[in-house]
N, C-alpha and C positions, 0 to 999 in steps of 0.2 A: 499593775502598771504602778511606775514611781510618781510622786507628786511631778519631781523634775521634769518630768516627759510632759506630763499635761501644760505645765508651764511654758516647756520650750514649746511646744507647739502652737499655744497661743501668746508667746512671749513677748511678742511685738507692742502688745496691751497693756502697758501698767495696771489698767483695771479689768484685764480680763478675771472672769469667774469660771469656775470649773468646780468639780465634784470634790475635787482637795481645797478649794478656795469659795466658799458659796456667799459671801458677800464680801462687801468692801473692809467692814470695820470688825471682822473676825467675830461677831456675832454669833456664827454657826461653832464657832470652837467653844464660845461661851455655853452655849446651849447645851453641849456634849457634856459639860461638867456638873451639869445639876442634873439632866435629865438621864433617864437610866435607858440603855440601848435598847432598839428592839430586836426581839430572839427572831433572828433572819436563818429562815432552812438551809443549812450549807451544804449542796450537793457532794455524793461519797466520791463521785468521780469528777475529772475535766469536764468542762464544756468544751468541746472541740468544733464544735461549729455552729455557724450564726442562728442556723435553725435552733439549736438547743438553749443558747443566749437568748433567744427571742422567745421562749418559752419559758425559762426559768423568770424572767423579767416580769413576763405578762402574770405570772403566779405571784410576784412580790408587788406588783403596782398597780394589776388591775386592768384599767383600761389605759392605752398609751396615751401620752400627753401630745396634743397636736404641737407643732412647729414647723418653721419655714426654713432653709439654708440660705445666709446670706452670701457666705462666702465660703469657699475650700481652699486649701492651699497646698501644695505640694510636699509637703510637710508632714500632711494628716489634718491640721488645725481644720475645724468646721466651725464658721461663726452661726451662729443660731441667736434669734430674738428669744427670750422667755417672757410668753404673755402674760396677764396679769392672772393672779391664781385666783382661783373660783370662790367663790362665796364661803368660808369655814373651814377653808384648806390655807394652811401656813404658807406665807411666800418662800420660805426657805425648803420646805417640803417639796411644794410646787416647782422648786428650779431644781431639785434634786431629782425627780422624777421625769422632767423633761430633759433634763441632761443624760440620764441614762437610758432614756428611750433613744437619745441620738446617737449610741455608741453602734448601735445597730444599721446604723450608714457604712459602718466600715465590715470589711470582711478580714478571712481566718489570712493572716500574714498581710493583710494591708489594713491595719488600725486605723480610728479616726481618734482625734482627740475634741470633742466637742467644748464651746467656751459661751459665755456670753458677755454682754458689756452691760453693766450697771447702769439704769436710766436716772 
């Protein structure tokens, strides 16, 4: 997914945060400049089913992050609040996990674009 698609889905909200923009101050980009990227296993074949995506995310993230859906739009935008990060977990990492889990609300041919609004 291109960042413009995610931005377009929640684009009516200037401060919409999503997997391509994790915080309003762009600290997520700054962190990536100084922190080594995680070694993420990339599947050899395309993930073509929601069950496959769910399985792959579960391997990457462990337990799913709980969230509630505030609003859905016809363009696939999925507004979710991200609860406070558990003790000892980076707020940005917690936001990534929660937003990634919310992608499972979509389906093949009917993607969703989860976003939250910073408090």
